[in-house]
C-alpha positions as CSV (number, residue, x, y, z in Angstrom):
1,X,41.4,-19.7,-48.7
2,X,44.9,-18.3,-49.5
3,X,46.3,-18.1,-53.0
4,X,43.5,-20.4,-54.3
5,X,44.3,-23.1,-51.7
6,X,41.8,-24.1,-49.1
7,X,43.4,-24.3,-45.7
8,X,42.2,-26.7,-43.0
9,X,42.7,-26.7,-39.2
10,X,44.8,-29.9,-39.6
11,X,47.3,-28.0,-41.7
12,X,48.3,-26.0,-38.7
13,X,48.4,-29.0,-36.4
14,X,45.1,-28.1,-34.7
15,X,43.3,-30.9,-33.0
16,X,40.0,-31.3,-34.8
17,X,38.7,-34.1,-32.5
18,X,35.1,-33.3,-31.6
19,X,34.7,-32.4,-27.9
20,X,32.1,-34.0,-25.7
21,X,29.0,-32.1,-24.8
22,X,29.8,-29.7,-22.0
23,X,33.4,-29.2,-23.0
24,X,35.1,-26.7,-25.3
25,X,38.7,-26.0,-26.4
26,X,38.8,-23.2,-23.8
27,X,37.4,-25.4,-21.0
28,X,39.6,-28.3,-19.8
29,X,38.1,-31.5,-18.6
30,X,38.9,-30.8,-15.0
31,X,36.6,-27.8,-15.1
32,X,34.2,-28.6,-17.9
33,X,32.6,-31.4,-15.8
34,X,32.6,-29.5,-12.5
35,X,29.4,-29.4,-10.6
36,X,27.9,-26.0,-11.0
37,X,24.7,-26.8,-9.2
38,X,23.5,-24.0,-7.0
39,X,25.6,-21.3,-8.5
40,X,23.5,-18.3,-9.6
41,X,20.3,-19.7,-8.0
42,X,18.4,-17.0,-6.1
43,X,18.1,-17.4,-2.4
44,X,14.9,-16.5,-0.6
45,X,14.9,-13.0,0.8
46,X,12.4,-11.7,3.4
47,X,10.5,-8.5,3.1
48,X,12.4,-7.1,6.1
49,X,15.7,-7.8,4.5
50,X,14.6,-6.1,1.2
51,X,13.3,-3.1,3.1
52,X,16.5,-2.9,5.1
53,X,18.6,-3.1,1.9
54,X,16.7,-0.2,0.3
55,X,17.0,1.9,3.4
56,X,20.8,1.1,3.6
57,X,21.3,2.1,0.0
58,X,19.4,5.4,0.5
59,X,21.4,6.1,3.7
60,X,24.7,5.2,2.0
61,X,25.4,2.4,4.5
62,X,25.7,-0.4,1.9
63,X,27.5,-3.5,3.3
64,X,29.5,-1.8,6.1
65,X,32.9,-2.5,4.7
66,X,35.7,0.0,4.6
67,X,37.3,1.1,1.3
68,X,40.4,-0.9,2.2
69,X,38.3,-4.1,2.7
70,X,36.5,-3.4,-0.6
71,X,39.8,-3.0,-2.4
72,X,41.3,-6.2,-1.3
73,X,38.0,-8.2,-1.5
74,X,37.5,-10.6,1.4
75,X,34.8,-13.1,2.0
76,X,32.9,-11.2,4.6
77,X,30.5,-9.4,2.3
78,X,27.5,-11.7,2.8
79,X,28.1,-11.9,6.6
80,X,28.4,-8.1,6.8
81,X,25.3,-7.5,4.8
82,X,23.4,-10.1,6.9
83,X,24.5,-8.5,10.1
84,X,23.3,-5.1,9.0
85,X,19.9,-6.2,7.6
86,X,18.9,-9.2,9.7
87,X,20.0,-8.2,13.2
88,X,17.4,-8.5,15.9
89,X,18.7,-6.0,18.4
90,X,17.9,-2.8,16.3
91,X,18.7,0.6,17.5
92,X,19.0,1.0,21.3
93,X,16.3,3.5,22.3
94,X,18.1,6.0,24.7
95,X,14.9,6.6,26.7
96,X,14.3,3.0,27.4
97,X,14.2,2.5,31.2
98,X,13.9,6.2,32.0
99,X,11.6,7.2,34.8
100,X,8.8,8.9,32.8
101,X,5.3,10.0,33.7
102,X,3.7,9.2,30.3
103,X,4.3,8.1,26.8
104,X,7.3,9.3,24.8
105,X,6.3,11.7,22.0
106,X,8.7,10.9,19.2
107,X,8.9,13.6,16.4
108,X,10.4,12.3,13.2
109,X,11.1,14.3,10.0
110,X,9.4,12.8,7.0
111,X,12.2,14.3,4.9
112,X,15.1,16.7,5.3
113,X,14.2,20.3,6.1
114,X,10.6,19.4,7.2
115,X,10.7,21.6,10.3
116,X,10.6,18.9,13.0
117,X,12.4,21.0,15.6
118,X,9.7,23.7,15.4
119,X,6.9,21.1,15.7
120,X,8.6,19.3,18.6
121,X,9.0,22.6,20.5
122,X,5.3,23.5,19.8
123,X,4.1,20.1,21.1
124,X,6.4,20.3,24.1
125,X,5.0,23.7,25.1
126,X,1.5,22.5,24.4
127,X,2.1,19.7,27.0
128,X,3.9,21.8,29.6
129,X,1.0,23.1,31.6
130,X,0.5,20.9,34.7
131,X,3.5,18.6,34.6
132,X,7.2,18.8,33.8
133,X,8.2,18.2,30.2
134,X,11.6,17.5,28.8
135,X,12.3,18.4,25.2
136,X,15.3,16.3,24.0
137,X,17.1,16.8,20.7
138,X,19.4,14.2,19.3
139,X,20.8,16.2,16.4
140,X,24.5,17.0,16.1
141,X,25.3,20.4,17.6
142,X,26.1,21.8,14.1
143,X,22.7,20.7,12.9
144,X,20.7,21.7,16.0
145,X,17.4,23.5,15.5
146,X,17.1,24.3,19.2
147,X,20.6,25.9,19.7
148,X,19.0,29.3,20.4
149,X,15.6,28.2,21.7
150,X,16.4,28.2,25.5
151,X,15.9,31.5,27.4
152,X,18.4,30.3,30.1
153,X,21.5,28.2,29.5
154,X,22.4,25.9,32.4
155,X,25.7,24.5,31.0
156,X,26.9,21.1,30.2
157,X,25.9,17.9,32.0
158,X,28.0,15.0,30.6
159,X,27.1,14.6,27.0
160,X,24.2,17.0,27.3
161,X,23.7,20.8,27.3
162,X,20.8,21.9,29.6
163,X,18.6,24.9,29.1
164,X,15.2,26.2,30.2
165,X,12.5,27.8,28.3
166,X,9.8,28.9,30.7
167,X,8.6,25.7,32.4
168,X,10.2,23.5,29.7
169,X,13.6,21.8,30.1
170,X,15.6,21.6,26.9
171,X,18.3,19.1,26.4
172,X,20.6,18.9,23.3
173,X,23.8,17.1,22.6
174,X,27.0,18.7,23.6
175,X,29.0,16.7,21.1
176,X,28.5,14.2,18.3
177,X,26.8,10.9,19.1
178,X,29.2,8.3,20.4
179,X,30.1,5.1,18.6
180,X,28.0,3.1,21.0
181,X,24.9,5.1,20.0
182,X,22.9,8.0,21.4
183,X,23.5,8.8,25.1
184,X,20.9,7.9,27.6
185,X,18.8,10.6,29.3
186,X,20.2,12.2,32.4
187,X,18.4,11.5,35.7
188,X,15.6,13.8,36.7
189,X,15.8,13.4,40.5
190,X,12.9,11.0,40.5
191,X,10.5,13.5,39.0
192,X,8.1,12.1,36.5
193,X,8.0,14.0,33.3
194,X,6.7,13.8,29.8
195,X,9.3,13.4,27.2
196,X,9.3,14.9,23.7
197,X,12.1,13.7,21.5
198,X,13.3,15.7,18.5
199,X,15.1,12.8,16.8
200,X,17.2,14.7,14.4
201,X,18.1,13.3,11.0
202,X,20.8,10.9,12.1
203,X,18.7,9.1,14.8
204,X,15.7,9.2,12.4
205,X,17.6,7.3,9.7
206,X,18.7,4.8,12.4
207,X,15.3,4.3,13.8
208,X,13.9,3.6,10.3
209,X,16.7,1.1,9.6
210,X,16.9,-2.6,9.8
211,X,14.7,-4.2,12.5
212,X,14.7,-0.9,14.5
213,X,10.9,-0.4,14.2
214,X,10.5,-3.6,16.3
215,X,12.2,-1.7,19.1
216,X,9.3,0.6,19.5
217,X,7.9,-1.1,22.5
218,X,7.7,1.7,25.1
219,X,4.4,3.3,24.1
220,X,5.9,5.9,21.8
221,X,3.5,8.3,20.1
222,X,5.0,9.2,16.8
223,X,4.6,12.5,15.0
224,X,5.9,12.7,11.4
225,X,6.5,16.2,10.1
226,X,6.2,16.9,6.4
227,X,5.7,19.8,3.9
228,X,3.0,20.2,1.3
229,X,5.1,19.4,-1.7
230,X,5.1,16.4,-4.1
231,X,8.6,15.1,-3.1
232,X,7.8,15.6,0.6
233,X,4.6,13.6,0.7
234,X,6.2,10.8,-1.3
235,X,9.0,10.5,1.2
236,X,6.6,10.8,4.1
237,X,4.6,7.9,2.7
238,X,7.8,5.8,2.8
239,X,8.4,6.8,6.5
240,X,4.8,6.0,7.4
241,X,5.0,2.6,5.7
242,X,8.2,1.8,7.6
243,X,6.7,2.6,11.0
244,X,3.4,0.9,10.2
245,X,1.3,4.0,9.6
246,X,0.4,4.5,13.2
247,X,1.3,8.2,13.6
248,X,0.2,11.7,13.6
249,X,1.3,14.0,10.8
250,X,2.2,17.6,11.2
251,X,1.9,19.2,7.8
252,X,3.9,22.5,7.6
253,X,2.3,24.9,5.2
254,X,-1.2,25.8,4.0
255,X,-4.1,23.7,5.3
256,X,-5.3,23.2,1.7
257,X,-2.9,21.2,-0.4
258,X,-2.5,21.8,-4.2
259,X,-4.1,19.1,-6.4
260,X,-0.7,17.7,-7.5
261,X,0.2,17.2,-3.8
262,X,-3.1,15.5,-3.0
263,X,-2.7,13.3,-6.1
264,X,0.8,12.3,-5.0
265,X,-0.3,11.3,-1.4
266,X,0.0,7.6,-0.7
267,X,-2.7,5.5,0.8
268,X,-1.4,5.8,4.4
269,X,-1.1,9.6,4.3
270,X,-4.5,9.9,2.6
271,X,-6.1,7.7,5.3
272,X,-4.6,9.8,8.1
273,X,-6.0,12.9,6.4
274,X,-9.5,11.4,6.2
275,X,-9.3,10.5,9.9
276,X,-8.3,14.0,11.0
277,X,-4.8,12.9,12.1
278,X,-3.0,15.4,9.8
279,X,-2.7,18.7,11.6
280,X,-1.7,21.8,9.5
281,X,1.1,23.9,11.0
282,X,1.2,27.4,9.4
283,X,4.4,28.8,8.0
284,X,5.7,31.9,9.8
285,X,8.0,34.2,7.9
286,X,9.9,35.2,11.1
287,X,10.6,31.6,11.9
288,X,11.6,30.9,8.4
289,X,14.1,33.7,8.4
290,X,15.5,33.7,12.0
291,X,14.8,30.1,13.1
292,X,13.9,29.2,16.7
293,X,15.0,31.8,19.3
294,X,14.2,32.4,23.0
295,X,11.1,34.4,21.9
296,X,7.7,32.9,22.1
297,X,6.3,30.9,19.2
298,X,3.9,32.7,16.9
299,X,0.3,32.3,18.1
300,X,-0.9,30.2,15.2
301,X,2.2,27.9,15.4
302,X,1.6,27.5,19.2
303,X,-2.1,26.7,18.6
304,X,-1.1,24.0,16.2
305,X,1.3,22.6,18.8
306,X,-1.6,22.5,21.3
307,X,-3.8,20.7,18.8
308,X,-1.1,18.1,18.2
309,X,-0.5,17.8,22.0
310,X,-4.2,17.1,22.6
311,X,-4.2,14.3,20.0
312,X,-0.9,12.7,20.9
313,X,-1.6,12.6,24.7
314,X,-5.3,13.1,25.3
315,X,-4.9,12.2,29.0
316,X,-3.2,15.6,29.6
317,X,-5.9,18.2,30.4
318,X,-6.1,21.2,28.1
319,X,-5.9,24.7,29.7
320,X,-9.7,25.1,29.5
321,X,-10.3,21.8,31.2
322,X,-7.9,22.7,34.0
323,X,-10.2,25.6,35.1
324,X,-13.4,23.7,34.7
325,X,-12.6,20.6,36.7
326,X,-15.0,20.5,39.7
327,X,-13.9,19.9,43.2
328,X,-13.7,16.2,44.2
329,X,-15.4,17.0,47.5
330,X,-18.8,17.5,45.8
331,X,-18.7,15.4,42.7
332,X,-16.3,13.2,40.7
333,X,-14.2,15.1,38.2
334,X,-16.1,14.6,34.9
335,X,-13.1,15.8,32.8
336,X,-10.9,12.9,33.8
337,X,-11.1,9.7,31.8
């Protein structure tokens, strides 16, 4: 109403013809009657794809497009995401096809800073009594926890740096992982050896990624390393659920956890504790300060490594059994199973 006069839409030449249902003045006929069936309807998503998507978000992988591709758009988003979350090849295990004398002991960190390198070294030394053992680290050189652990450096061998620590052979990457994935193990001149893998954080995140767990088909014995804190046990529960819960757990810290930590433990970790498959690894102040060096491991840490070694590969005789095995000339060896 302006100046006492009521104005109508027709006064301004506006079309007041009622529009059919489904149309509006802002929606022309060519689009108002378009078939919108299927737009916005959810598509079925498998549990594997959802798990892979969560892991990709946590790892910062997202859909795999570069910033330039994201800036200009492009129609490859769905295809890129599907290729990252639904692929069937998984991560190529670098030890597949290697000439080994037993199962691969795969040491994974349940979270960043868990102490996986120390646990891997303790397990490897616990196994290196009667047969050769290789300790292989897949961390980048700048992130290596075994950089100073060898007592003798043997130099570079292709993508690897070789070293020795008593009877243990230590291999670590000489450079960053190649675009084609982690390098394969070097040949061991036909000698059967046990293999202990310190996966490092980069390989760990890949192994826990989309479809990679299905690649575990070479008898790997998995050891997950954690700390006795609330955030640590929560993240470790996620790792255990990803690998199916079939693992040993090395718990760095006091054997008795605080009540808050026990209450935060998930069902898989709690079950492993009740079954005696969680081995405490004591904290050593010297190791916490100086890291791993060529010096021997502290006695309590070495003892924890032997306990883990006995659980992860029970077919390997312990030092006590080695001296008590009777001669095969008189009677069968009762210590062998």
